[in-house]
VOGU-3710 file (C-alpha; in Angstrom, 3 decimals, decimal comma):
1> msfylslkaa> 42,671/161,491/113,210  44,263/158,564/111,416  46,463/155,979/113,056  49,409/157,081/110,910  49,041/160,716/111,981  48,652/159,659/115,616  51,853/157,628/115,289  53,702/160,632/113,844  52,422/162,761/116,722  53,632/160,116/119,194
11> ilwfiialfa> 57,102/160,130/117,618  57,227/163,923/117,868  56,098/163,676/121,495  58,933/161,216/122,164  61,411/163,777/120,814  59,827/166,437/123,021  60,034/164,046/125,998  63,765/163,536/125,420  64,296/167,297/125,416  62,128/167,600/128,549
21> ianglfresf> 64,254/165,009/130,352  67,426/166,826/129,283  65,887/170,094/130,476  65,136/168,556/133,884  68,647/167,161/134,193  70,097/170,561/133,262  67,887/172,225/135,882  68,946/169,811/138,624  72,640/169,708/137,688  73,349/173,320/136,789
31> lepylgdtla> 70,519/175,756/137,427  69,523/174,716/140,940  73,068/174,720/142,371  73,751/178,192/140,968  70,347/179,869/141,024  68,418/177,937/143,663  64,962/176,380/143,295  63,184/179,727/143,364  64,654/180,766/140,007  65,614/177,409/138,500
41> lplsgitlsm> 62,130/175,898/138,527  60,285/178,671/136,653  63,218/179,190/134,285  63,153/175,488/133,484  59,396/175,626/132,830  59,801/178,549/130,451  62,694/176,821/128,697  60,706/173,609/128,306  57,741/175,517/126,890  60,016/177,212/124,362
51> miftitffsf> 61,512/173,834/123,430  58,067/172,337/122,857  57,029/175,188/120,598  60,340/175,148/118,702  60,205/171,386/118,109  56,605/171,718/116,949  57,530/174,563/114,606  60,470/172,818/112,963  58,874/169,389/112,720  55,538/170,648/111,472
61> rlikshasst> 56,153/169,478/107,904  55,749/165,908/109,182  52,198/166,634/110,265  51,082/168,284/106,980  47,849/170,196/106,501  44,715/169,253/108,427  41,643/170,793/109,985  42,003/172,877/113,154  40,388/170,139/115,202  43,108/167,701/114,122
71> ylyiglqwvv> 45,801/170,010/115,473  43,933/170,202/118,768  43,715/166,396/118,863  47,477/166,219/118,360  47,985/168,681/121,221  45,586/166,717/123,398  47,436/163,501/122,566  50,693/165,159/123,674  49,136/166,339/126,941  47,703/162,890/127,716
81> mtlifefvfg> 51,002/161,165/126,870  52,886/163,675/129,041  50,602/163,139/132,027  50,743/159,371/131,678  54,531/159,492/131,504  54,803/161,937/134,401  52,655/159,849/136,736  53,621/156,322/135,662  57,364/157,037/135,512  57,300/159,184/138,650
91> rfvmgrswee> 55,279/156,742/140,700  56,517/153,349/139,571  60,084/154,039/138,426  61,126/156,937/140,651  58,995/155,785/143,603  57,562/159,241/144,299  54,442/159,703/146,368  51,239/161,017/144,815  51,702/164,213/146,802  55,165/164,719/145,299
101> lfqvfnileg> 53,830/164,023/141,824  51,058/166,575/142,122  53,584/169,266/143,069  54,222/169,768/139,346  50,920/171,676/139,311  51,928/174,023/142,139  52,342/177,337/140,362  52,767/179,134/143,696  56,028/177,235/144,210  57,268/178,358/140,798
111> nlfilallvs> 56,507/175,149/138,915  55,391/176,043/135,396  54,613/172,501/134,259  51,050/173,640/133,553  52,494/176,167/131,073  54,337/173,362/129,286  51,070/171,394/129,098  49,235/174,388/127,642  51,993/174,931/125,085  51,816/171,232/124,199
121> lfspllvsri> 48,074/171,490/123,743  48,015/174,612/121,597  51,355/174,693/119,761  50,247/172,434/116,860  47,281/174,729/116,173  49,315/177,899/116,673  52,092/176,694/114,385  49,518/175,742/111,737  48,194/179,290/111,822  51,670/180,817/111,717
131> rkev> 52,482/178,633/108,713  49,054/179,393/107,234  48,036/175,734/107,125  44,544/176,313/108,562
//
């Protein structure tokens, strides 16, 4: 994967990250007070996953046509960038403990962050197939 394509993928990830932050703020400000954590957390995870796929779908023209492996590399780049952001920002800016940070992987508590990571990983490839680019 070229540097230029990696840079484009990073810019798209930044857009996704902005939507993810807005999604989290919406969850904390509106969904949790009205629905409670039990419903707000999984609903937020589903919404974020849909946002990731939608952004990928509509911005796909920026990526252009490549081999399937390239789309997987883009998805992997997004997952790595997301995890780095989640842990660095959470730990060093928000001051959360490692235990708190790892709660994002607790599906039993309704956290669907893992779904958002899977959508990040596979949406470039899936969109390429929907758009018949591969």
